[in-house]
Backbone as numpy.savetxt, mean C-alpha at the origin, in Angstrom:
# Nx Ny Nz CAx CAy CAz Cx Cy Cz
44.19 -46.83 -50.90 43.22 -47.56 -50.04 43.29 -48.14 -48.89
44.59 -48.81 -48.27 44.96 -49.41 -47.31 45.42 -48.49 -46.40
46.09 -47.16 -46.99 46.72 -45.77 -46.22 45.16 -45.65 -45.60
43.97 -44.81 -47.04 42.41 -44.50 -46.13 42.21 -45.01 -44.56
42.70 -46.93 -45.20 42.31 -47.58 -43.83 42.84 -46.56 -42.69
44.52 -47.17 -42.64 44.91 -46.50 -41.38 44.66 -45.77 -40.57
44.38 -44.12 -41.40 44.05 -42.88 -40.98 42.49 -42.72 -40.59
42.00 -43.41 -41.31 40.17 -43.81 -40.43 40.12 -44.67 -38.98
41.49 -45.62 -39.05 41.62 -46.43 -37.82 42.14 -45.65 -36.99
43.47 -44.87 -37.19 43.91 -43.77 -36.32 43.06 -42.58 -35.53
41.93 -42.29 -36.20 41.30 -41.37 -35.96 40.21 -42.23 -34.26
39.49 -43.28 -35.21 38.85 -43.93 -33.96 39.82 -44.16 -33.18
40.70 -44.66 -33.03 41.48 -45.09 -31.58 41.70 -43.53 -31.13
41.84 -42.66 -31.53 42.00 -41.20 -30.72 40.52 -40.74 -30.10
39.67 -41.54 -30.91 38.43 -41.25 -29.97 37.81 -41.88 -29.52
38.21 -43.34 -29.14 37.77 -44.08 -28.04 38.85 -44.47 -26.84
39.91 -42.86 -26.81 40.54 -43.08 -25.51 40.10 -42.66 -24.88
40.25 -42.65 -23.17 39.77 -42.05 -21.96 39.80 -40.87 -21.87
39.40 -39.36 -21.67 39.24 -38.69 -21.77 39.79 -38.20 -20.08
40.82 -37.23 -19.63 40.86 -37.42 -18.76 40.24 -36.45 -17.68
40.03 -36.92 -16.72 39.18 -36.29 -15.48 40.24 -34.76 -15.12
38.95 -33.94 -15.24 39.42 -32.53 -14.74 39.30 -32.49 -13.32
40.03 -31.38 -12.69 40.29 -31.08 -11.01 38.64 -30.48 -11.25
38.21 -30.65 -10.00 36.77 -30.00 -9.28 37.54 -28.36 -9.42
36.60 -27.44 -9.83 36.61 -26.53 -9.62 36.86 -25.88 -8.48
37.68 -25.03 -8.56 37.67 -24.63 -7.44 37.09 -23.74 -6.29
36.33 -24.01 -5.06 34.57 -23.08 -5.02 35.63 -22.12 -3.34
34.72 -21.14 -2.98 34.98 -20.31 -2.17 33.59 -19.91 -1.69
33.65 -19.90 -0.42 32.61 -19.48 0.57 32.43 -18.14 1.40
32.13 -17.75 0.70 31.42 -16.45 0.88 30.56 -16.04 2.63
31.90 -15.40 3.50 31.14 -14.85 4.47 30.28 -13.97 4.53
28.87 -13.72 4.82 27.90 -12.64 4.38 27.99 -11.96 5.79
28.48 -12.65 6.52 28.05 -11.13 7.93 29.45 -10.62 7.72
30.26 -10.45 6.73 31.31 -9.84 7.06 30.80 -8.36 5.78
29.37 -8.59 5.01 29.15 -7.64 4.46 29.14 -5.92 5.17
30.01 -4.78 4.70 29.40 -3.39 4.91 28.47 -3.44 5.59
27.81 -2.31 6.48 26.24 -2.02 6.39 25.80 -0.85 5.53
26.87 -0.60 4.70 26.02 0.01 3.15 25.27 -0.92 2.45
26.35 -1.81 2.23 25.68 -3.34 1.45 24.77 -3.85 2.13
24.53 -3.83 3.40 23.28 -4.41 3.94 22.14 -3.55 4.21
22.30 -2.28 4.07 21.28 -1.74 3.63 20.47 -1.64 2.56
21.49 -2.28 1.39 20.75 -2.36 0.18 20.10 -3.53 -0.32
20.49 -4.59 0.63 20.04 -6.21 0.77 18.50 -5.95 1.28
18.60 -4.70 2.95 17.76 -4.69 3.38 16.14 -4.62 2.65
16.83 -3.38 1.68 15.57 -3.08 0.99 15.11 -3.48 0.25
15.69 -4.36 -0.70 15.50 -5.62 -1.17 14.28 -6.65 -0.27
14.87 -7.25 0.62 13.93 -8.19 1.47 12.55 -7.60 1.92
12.53 -6.63 2.42 11.00 -5.84 3.17 10.86 -5.65 4.66
10.12 -5.15 5.21 9.60 -4.89 6.60 10.06 -6.47 7.07
8.89 -7.02 7.04 8.97 -8.48 7.91 9.78 -9.71 7.28
10.87 -9.50 6.22 11.54 -10.60 6.18 12.54 -9.59 6.97
13.05 -8.77 7.56 13.78 -8.00 7.95 14.10 -8.22 9.68
12.45 -8.42 9.70 12.30 -8.70 11.41 12.26 -9.87 11.44
12.04 -10.93 11.10 11.69 -12.14 10.97 13.20 -12.88 11.14
14.53 -12.60 10.34 15.27 -13.18 9.52 16.41 -12.08 10.02
16.81 -11.18 9.73 18.16 -10.41 10.18 19.13 -11.04 11.23
18.28 -11.36 12.56 18.95 -11.86 13.73 19.48 -13.10 13.64
19.06 -13.97 12.02 19.20 -15.65 12.10 20.77 -15.41 11.24
20.85 -14.58 10.87 22.36 -14.53 9.95 23.77 -14.51 10.85
23.63 -13.09 11.22 24.68 -13.13 12.39 24.35 -12.01 12.94
25.17 -11.68 14.24 25.09 -10.42 14.52 25.02 -9.55 14.35
26.02 -9.48 13.27 26.50 -8.44 12.54 25.33 -7.68 11.87
24.57 -8.49 11.51 23.11 -8.24 10.87 21.81 -7.60 11.68
22.19 -8.34 12.85 21.03 -8.24 13.64 21.58 -6.83 13.73
22.62 -6.43 14.03 23.35 -4.60 15.04 22.72 -4.01 13.27
23.51 -4.34 12.31 22.73 -3.29 11.00 21.24 -3.28 10.77
20.25 -4.17 11.34 19.12 -4.11 11.33 18.17 -3.04 12.39
19.04 -2.97 13.70 18.77 -1.93 14.34 19.20 -0.44 14.22
19.82 0.19 13.33 19.75 1.46 12.83 19.00 2.15 12.24
19.26 2.84 12.59 17.80 3.66 12.26 16.92 4.44 10.70
18.16 4.72 10.11 17.85 4.93 8.76 17.65 4.40 8.11
17.80 3.20 7.96 16.93 1.61 7.94 15.38 1.28 7.66
14.86 2.43 8.63 13.11 2.75 9.05 12.63 3.77 8.73
13.66 4.18 7.91 12.65 5.98 7.58 11.33 4.87 6.46
11.53 4.39 6.22 10.81 3.51 5.24 9.90 2.10 5.60
8.81 2.01 6.60 8.28 0.98 6.60 7.14 0.46 5.76
7.59 -0.88 4.81 6.80 -1.02 4.35 5.94 -2.24 3.95
4.64 -2.22 4.85 3.89 -3.98 5.01 3.12 -3.86 4.33
2.97 -3.61 3.47 1.54 -3.96 2.64 1.50 -5.09 2.07
2.32 -6.00 2.19 2.10 -7.37 1.93 1.63 -8.06 3.63
0.78 -8.49 4.32 0.23 -9.25 5.74 1.49 -10.73 5.42
1.79 -11.08 6.26 2.53 -12.51 6.66 2.30 -13.13 7.63
1.53 -12.62 8.60 0.23 -12.79 9.73 -0.64 -12.61 9.93
-1.23 -13.14 11.11 -2.38 -12.71 11.42 -2.10 -11.47 11.96
-3.40 -10.55 12.34 -3.69 -9.01 12.90 -2.71 -8.67 13.82
-2.16 -9.72 15.05 -1.72 -9.21 16.17 -0.29 -9.10 16.02
0.13 -10.61 15.20 1.18 -10.16 15.14 2.58 -8.84 14.09
1.15 -9.18 12.82 1.68 -7.72 12.00 1.76 -6.48 12.70
0.68 -5.91 13.65 0.73 -4.95 14.22 1.61 -4.46 15.18
2.24 -5.72 16.22 3.48 -6.22 16.70 4.95 -5.49 16.31
4.68 -6.43 14.61 6.04 -5.56 14.02 6.26 -4.72 13.62
5.04 -4.05 13.07 4.26 -2.98 13.03 5.36 -1.79 13.87
5.16 -2.48 15.67 5.54 -1.28 15.97 7.04 -1.38 16.44
7.71 -2.30 16.38 8.89 -2.96 16.36 10.13 -1.89 15.94
8.75 -2.12 14.27 9.52 -1.04 13.40 9.78 0.44 13.80
8.53 0.84 13.81 8.67 2.09 14.23 9.35 2.27 15.63
9.57 1.92 16.18 10.56 2.19 17.69 12.00 1.71 16.92
12.55 1.17 16.27 14.07 1.12 15.23 14.06 2.15 14.52
12.69 3.20 14.06 13.05 4.13 13.47 13.56 5.89 13.88
13.57 5.28 15.44 13.71 6.31 16.62 13.35 7.68 16.76
12.05 7.40 16.00 11.65 9.00 15.91 11.63 9.37 13.83
11.75 8.42 13.23 12.80 9.07 11.70 11.55 8.74 10.80
10.48 8.08 11.38 9.96 7.58 10.24 9.57 8.57 9.46
9.65 8.03 7.80 9.02 8.94 6.98 7.75 8.47 5.81
7.77 7.16 5.64 7.09 6.52 5.10 5.92 4.87 5.62
4.98 5.24 5.80 4.07 4.05 6.42 3.61 3.39 5.11
3.18 2.04 4.90 2.51 1.51 3.69 1.87 0.21 4.59
1.03 0.01 4.58 0.47 -1.19 5.76 -0.98 -1.46 4.72
-1.58 -3.15 5.39 -2.39 -3.41 4.71 -3.38 -3.20 5.69
-4.40 -4.50 6.03 -5.67 -4.61 6.66 -5.15 -4.47 8.65
-4.35 -5.03 8.52 -4.02 -4.98 9.71 -4.17 -3.94 10.81
-3.97 -2.57 10.33 -3.75 -1.44 10.81 -5.07 -1.04 11.88
-4.66 -0.61 12.93 -6.76 -0.08 13.29 -6.10 1.38 13.56
-6.68 1.59 14.57 -6.58 3.02 15.19 -5.63 3.13 16.38
-4.76 1.91 17.34 -4.58 1.49 18.13 -3.14 2.16 17.48
-3.17 1.62 16.13 -1.27 1.80 15.66 -1.43 2.96 15.35
-2.34 3.21 14.58 -2.34 4.62 13.96 -1.49 5.58 15.08
-2.46 5.45 15.83 -2.32 6.51 17.40 0.17 6.42 17.92
0.07 4.94 17.83 0.74 4.68 18.42 2.32 5.25 17.52
2.19 4.93 16.00 2.22 5.93 15.55 2.50 7.23 14.82
1.61 7.99 15.60 1.67 9.35 15.70 2.82 9.79 16.71
2.68 8.83 18.04 2.96 9.56 19.25 4.68 9.99 19.02
4.66 8.81 18.03 6.59 8.24 17.41 7.00 9.07 16.40
6.59 9.00 15.39 6.62 9.47 13.90 6.21 10.99 13.88
6.40 12.05 14.51 6.36 13.25 13.95 6.27 13.83 12.96
7.65 13.60 11.97 7.97 13.25 10.70 7.48 12.83 9.86
6.46 11.89 10.51 6.15 11.36 9.15 5.44 11.91 7.31
5.79 11.39 7.00 5.32 12.23 5.42 4.50 11.83 4.01
5.23 10.49 4.55 3.89 9.53 3.55 3.07 8.24 4.03
1.75 8.36 3.87 1.07 7.30 4.77 0.18 6.92 3.63
0.02 5.37 3.32 -0.78 4.62 2.58 -1.40 3.26 3.10
-2.48 3.27 3.37 -3.62 2.13 4.12 -4.04 2.02 3.02
-4.43 0.13 3.10 -4.61 -0.49 1.57 -6.37 -1.18 2.32
-7.61 -1.62 2.09 -7.98 -1.96 3.33 -8.50 -2.19 4.51
-7.74 -0.98 5.31 -8.11 -0.67 6.31 -9.03 -0.61 7.12
-10.37 -1.70 7.67 -11.36 -1.41 7.85 -11.70 -1.39 9.18
-10.38 -1.60 9.88 -10.55 -1.15 11.51 -10.58 0.13 11.33
-9.76 0.54 10.88 -8.80 2.27 10.95 -10.99 3.30 10.82
-10.79 3.90 12.26 -11.61 4.34 11.97 -11.73 6.18 11.65
-12.60 6.79 11.30 -12.29 8.38 10.89 -11.71 8.88 11.68
-12.25 8.96 12.57 -11.13 9.60 13.89 -9.96 8.91 14.75
-9.66 7.64 14.20 -8.33 7.48 13.92 -7.79 8.23 13.17
-7.56 8.20 11.91 -7.28 8.73 10.56 -6.79 9.99 11.21
-8.39 10.90 11.61 -7.58 12.72 11.79 -7.20 12.61 13.24
-7.07 11.91 13.42 -5.96 11.91 15.20 -4.76 11.59 14.52
-4.57 11.05 13.71 -3.19 10.38 13.41 -2.68 12.02 12.04
-3.19 12.23 12.03 -2.80 13.67 11.06 -2.72 14.90 11.24
-3.67 14.43 12.43 -3.06 16.01 13.86 -2.08 15.65 14.46
-1.44 14.43 14.27 -0.01 14.42 15.38 0.93 14.24 14.16
0.81 14.21 12.84 1.80 13.97 11.85 1.90 15.52 10.62
1.86 16.94 11.26 1.96 18.00 10.40 2.26 18.09 9.15
4.02 17.65 9.15 4.87 17.33 7.99 4.14 16.56 6.83
2.81 15.79 7.41 2.80 14.59 6.10 1.95 15.51 4.34
2.99 15.21 3.32 2.36 15.60 2.33 1.66 14.63 1.28
1.72 13.39 2.12 1.49 11.87 0.72 0.47 11.42 1.47
-1.34 11.03 0.91 -2.00 10.47 1.53 -3.07 9.44 0.30
-2.19 8.06 1.34 -3.25 7.15 0.07 -4.26 6.59 0.79
-5.55 6.21 0.20 -6.47 5.58 1.21 -7.14 4.48 -0.11
-6.96 3.22 0.44 -7.89 2.48 -0.50 -8.47 1.35 0.65
-9.79 1.52 0.07 -10.59 0.90 0.36 -11.12 0.52 2.08
-11.81 0.28 2.49 -11.95 -0.42 3.88 -12.60 0.78 4.69
-12.41 2.27 4.41 -12.65 3.61 4.98 -14.04 3.67 4.46
-14.78 4.29 5.37 -16.17 5.08 4.56 -15.84 6.56 5.40
-15.66 7.38 4.13 -15.36 8.93 4.01 -17.22 9.52 3.88
-18.12 9.45 3.90 -19.06 9.29 3.28 -19.98 10.37 4.32
-19.25 10.24 5.76 -19.73 11.65 6.76 -21.24 11.06 6.86
-21.88 9.85 6.97 -23.22 9.78 7.58 -23.33 8.75 8.17
-22.43 8.65 8.86 -22.87 8.08 10.93 -22.23 9.05 11.86
-22.41 7.73 13.22 -21.62 9.06 14.16 -20.20 9.17 13.75
-19.70 8.68 12.79 -17.89 8.93 13.15 -17.62 9.87 12.17
-17.72 11.40 12.17 -17.73 12.12 11.13 -16.51 12.43 10.92
-16.20 13.23 9.91 -14.77 13.04 9.45 -14.31 14.68 9.82
-13.13 14.82 10.70 -12.57 16.24 11.05 -11.28 16.18 11.08
-11.12 16.86 9.34 -9.80 17.32 8.79 -9.15 18.78 9.54
-7.85 18.16 10.49 -7.08 19.38 10.72 -6.66 19.82 9.88
-5.72 20.73 10.06 -5.35 22.34 8.84 -3.67 21.88 8.68
-3.78 21.06 7.31 -2.88 20.22 6.67 -1.77 21.35 5.41
-0.69 21.83 6.44 -0.23 22.94 5.13 0.77 22.29 4.11
1.17 20.81 4.74 1.97 20.23 3.95 1.70 19.42 2.79
0.50 19.10 3.25 -0.46 17.77 2.83 -0.47 18.61 0.90
0.09 17.25 -0.24 0.32 17.90 -0.96 -0.39 17.05 -2.59
-0.68 16.01 -1.54 -1.45 14.72 -2.95 -2.10 13.64 -2.07
-3.41 13.58 -2.35 -4.59 12.88 -1.28 -5.18 11.80 -3.05
-5.06 10.56 -2.66 -5.54 9.46 -3.24 -6.37 8.75 -2.76
-7.48 8.29 -3.00 -8.50 7.55 -2.39 -9.27 7.01 -3.15
-9.48 6.23 -3.29 -9.37 4.44 -3.95 -10.73 3.64 -3.50
-11.68 3.01 -3.99 -12.74 2.47 -3.34 -13.11 2.52 -2.11
-13.47 3.65 -2.35 -14.23 4.18 -1.10 -15.91 4.63 -1.15
-16.17 4.97 -0.11 -17.91 5.62 -0.46 -17.46 7.11 0.41
-17.53 7.54 -0.23 -17.49 9.85 -0.25 -18.32 10.31 -0.36
-18.27 11.46 0.53 -19.47 12.57 -0.18 -18.78 14.12 -0.04
-19.74 14.60 -1.16 -19.48 15.95 -1.09 -18.56 17.02 0.10
-19.41 16.67 1.06 -18.96 17.37 2.23 -17.54 16.96 2.57
-17.42 15.30 2.90 -16.08 15.00 2.96 -15.35 15.32 1.69
-15.20 15.89 1.13 -14.48 16.38 0.00 -14.04 17.30 -0.19
-14.74 18.51 0.80 -15.03 19.80 0.58 -14.08 19.75 1.69
-14.09 19.20 3.24 -13.42 19.24 4.00 -11.36 19.05 3.94
-11.18 17.52 3.21 -10.08 17.88 2.60 -9.38 18.81 1.70
-10.31 19.40 0.78 -9.63 20.68 0.42 -10.04 22.11 1.18
-10.74 22.37 2.44 -10.73 23.34 2.73 -9.76 23.45 3.94
-9.27 22.10 4.09 -8.25 21.52 5.15 -6.75 21.22 4.33
-7.10 21.97 3.38 -5.22 21.25 2.83 -4.92 22.62 1.74
-4.76 23.62 2.04 -5.09 24.93 1.04 -3.44 24.82 0.31
-2.52 24.22 0.06 -1.46 23.69 -0.37 -1.68 22.46 -1.77
-2.54 21.83 -0.93 -3.19 20.68 -1.83 -2.92 21.05 -3.83
-2.07 19.70 -4.47 -1.56 19.69 -5.79 -2.68 18.56 -6.22
-2.39 17.34 -5.58 -3.48 16.49 -6.72 -4.59 15.80 -5.71
-5.82 15.50 -6.03 -6.92 15.45 -5.35 -7.20 13.91 -6.54
-7.27 13.06 -6.07 -7.87 11.37 -7.26 -8.75 10.65 -5.95
-9.99 10.87 -6.78 -11.10 10.16 -5.85 -11.60 9.82 -7.33
-11.87 9.41 -8.32 -11.63 9.10 -9.33 -12.01 7.53 -8.97
-11.82 6.73 -8.23 -12.09 5.39 -8.19 -13.24 5.21 -6.80
-13.44 6.26 -6.24 -14.27 6.30 -5.34 -16.20 6.01 -5.53
-16.58 5.79 -4.63 -18.17 5.76 -4.97 -18.94 7.21 -4.16
-19.47 7.74 -5.37 -19.80 9.07 -4.08 -21.39 8.66 -3.57
-21.83 9.21 -2.57 -22.93 8.79 -2.14 -23.63 10.14 -2.10
-23.82 10.92 -3.17 -24.13 12.33 -3.43 -23.76 12.85 -4.57
-23.95 13.89 -5.16 -23.47 14.19 -6.34 -22.23 15.34 -5.70
-21.47 15.28 -6.27 -20.06 15.76 -5.95 -19.40 16.60 -6.98
-19.87 16.15 -8.31 -19.55 17.19 -9.02 -19.60 18.12 -9.53
-19.94 19.42 -9.41 -21.17 20.28 -9.50 -19.55 21.52 -9.23
-20.18 22.98 -9.96 -19.95 24.18 -9.69 -19.12 24.30 -8.65
-19.66 24.41 -7.72 -19.15 25.07 -6.61 -17.93 24.60 -5.88
-18.15 23.26 -5.36 -16.67 22.42 -5.59 -15.60 22.46 -6.49
-15.89 22.54 -7.65 -14.89 22.68 -8.84 -14.01 24.36 -8.50
-15.35 25.43 -8.10 -14.67 26.35 -7.58 -13.47 26.31 -6.71
-13.69 25.70 -5.59 -12.99 25.42 -4.74 -11.61 24.32 -4.97
-11.54 23.50 -5.80 -10.40 22.88 -6.39 -9.92 23.60 -7.35
-10.32 25.11 -7.82 -9.62 25.96 -8.96 -8.13 25.57 -8.96
-7.46 25.76 -7.60 -6.19 25.58 -7.00 -4.98 24.64 -7.13
-6.14 23.45 -6.85 -5.72 21.92 -7.21 -5.06 21.65 -8.73
-3.74 21.26 -9.10 -3.52 21.27 -10.54 -4.09 19.78 -10.96
-4.30 18.77 -10.05 -4.46 17.38 -10.78 -6.01 16.88 -10.07
-7.34 17.28 -10.89 -8.64 16.91 -9.94 -9.07 15.95 -10.65
-9.55 14.72 -10.08 -10.40 13.53 -10.87 -11.35 13.16 -9.26
-12.39 13.97 -9.91 -13.20 13.82 -8.76 -14.15 12.19 -9.15
-14.83 11.46 -8.17 -15.45 10.29 -8.57 -16.59 10.28 -9.72
-16.30 9.12 -10.55 -16.79 8.99 -11.65 -18.30 7.85 -11.36
-17.82 7.72 -10.46 -19.64 6.85 -10.23 -20.34 7.42 -8.85
-21.52 7.82 -9.14 -22.43 7.86 -7.69 -22.95 7.09 -7.56
-23.52 6.65 -6.41 -24.40 5.19 -5.60 -25.61 5.95 -6.12
-25.95 7.61 -5.78 -27.53 7.85 -6.24 -27.60 8.22 -7.07
-27.17 8.83 -8.29 -27.58 8.28 -9.62 -27.89 7.37 -10.28
-26.70 6.00 -9.33 -27.29 4.12 -10.09 -28.32 4.35 -9.07
-28.70 4.43 -8.09 -29.76 4.20 -7.29 -30.83 4.39 -7.96
-31.54 5.91 -8.11 -32.33 6.37 -9.18 -32.25 5.25 -10.59
-31.61 5.38 -11.08 -31.41 4.49 -12.34 -32.08 3.10 -11.98
-31.62 2.26 -10.61 -31.73 0.74 -10.32 -33.55 1.02 -10.41
-34.18 2.38 -10.02 -35.35 2.46 -9.47 -36.07 2.37 -10.53
-36.09 2.92 -11.56 -36.33 3.12 -12.73 -36.81 1.77 -13.75
-35.32 1.37 -13.62 -35.31 -0.06 -14.47 -36.47 -1.11 -13.37
-36.23 -1.24 -12.31 -37.55 -1.76 -11.62 -39.05 -1.68 -11.54
-39.12 -0.54 -11.96 -40.36 0.02 -12.12 -40.77 -0.19 -13.23
-40.19 -0.07 -14.37 -40.15 -0.24 -15.42 -41.06 -2.21 -15.55
-39.87 -2.63 -15.25 -40.44 -3.97 -15.50 -41.39 -4.48 -14.52
-41.59 -3.80 -13.43 -43.17 -4.60 -13.11 -43.91 -3.97 -13.64
-43.59 -2.97 -14.22 -45.02 -2.28 -14.83 -45.71 -2.91 -16.29
-44.11 -3.72 -16.72 -44.07 -4.70 -17.86 -45.38 -5.93 -17.89
-45.17 -5.85 -16.21 -45.48 -8.19 -15.65 -47.10 -7.50 -15.26
-47.62 -9.17 -16.19 -49.05 -9.51 -15.74 -49.27 -9.10 -13.80
-49.81 -8.25 -14.56 -50.72 -7.91 -12.52 -50.79 -9.51 -11.79
-51.45 -10.46 -12.56 -51.60 -11.98 -12.09 -50.34 -12.66 -12.17
-49.61 -12.41 -12.69 -48.09 -13.35 -12.62 -47.88 -13.45 -11.13
-47.88 -14.93 -10.77 -47.27 -15.15 -9.76 -45.79 -15.30 -9.32
-44.96 -14.89 -10.41 -43.42 -14.63 -10.31 -43.20 -13.07 -10.10
-44.64 -12.27 -9.69 -44.12 -10.85 -9.55 -43.42 -10.71 -8.22
-42.70 -9.64 -8.37 -42.00 -9.05 -7.08 -42.68 -8.10 -6.21
-42.67 -8.18 -5.06 -43.66 -7.73 -4.33 -42.54 -7.28 -3.09
-43.11 -5.94 -2.45 -42.16 -5.41 -1.50 -42.49 -5.22 -0.13
């Protein structure tokens, strides 16, 4: 029994012995300014256009030099606005200038206007892809002028903001676009006439997606589908404002007819 007690006491003494302090781990400071240009290009691609323009020169002169290389600016993505419109427009122009005429992809949101599109068109003859989202300051004239200046355009995405119904004083005039292969339209008012212009002016079109647009007239008819016979992927608007308007009038008429003529809460027009 006494031996067991001694053994337990020895273990307790070992447990109570102070633990020697370990030396702190060795730390190394990485010099980010020494990253090669190809690695910086990958880093910049993850950062995005606005972040590069706002912060690349702060890190080091080598980062600022790398941020000036034209190949880095073949794709300018400013789909996330970070400042008010004037600042975003100025940043977009700097990015276009840095591309040295090699800009191929431009994506942006509501700060874009006709003047910026004209600026891009004059300096980017090789533009292949354009994506505009909620750009209400872009007119049909501004859009068609850009298309005329970028004959190599292959991919066109327009979401909200524009009115392609052709009902106002800003008609849609589309130049012949032999390279345009894909057109995706969403959240826009569009007419059969405008869709026909796209089809007639883009002889090599492979995809036309207007399924999320609001048609101001009947667009899904045999004549238009015959024009689109060569398009591999065709999605016409599934919602018609004209049809919906007639249905709304019918429902309203039925409601009024069911009300008493002397009802004080009746609707009057």
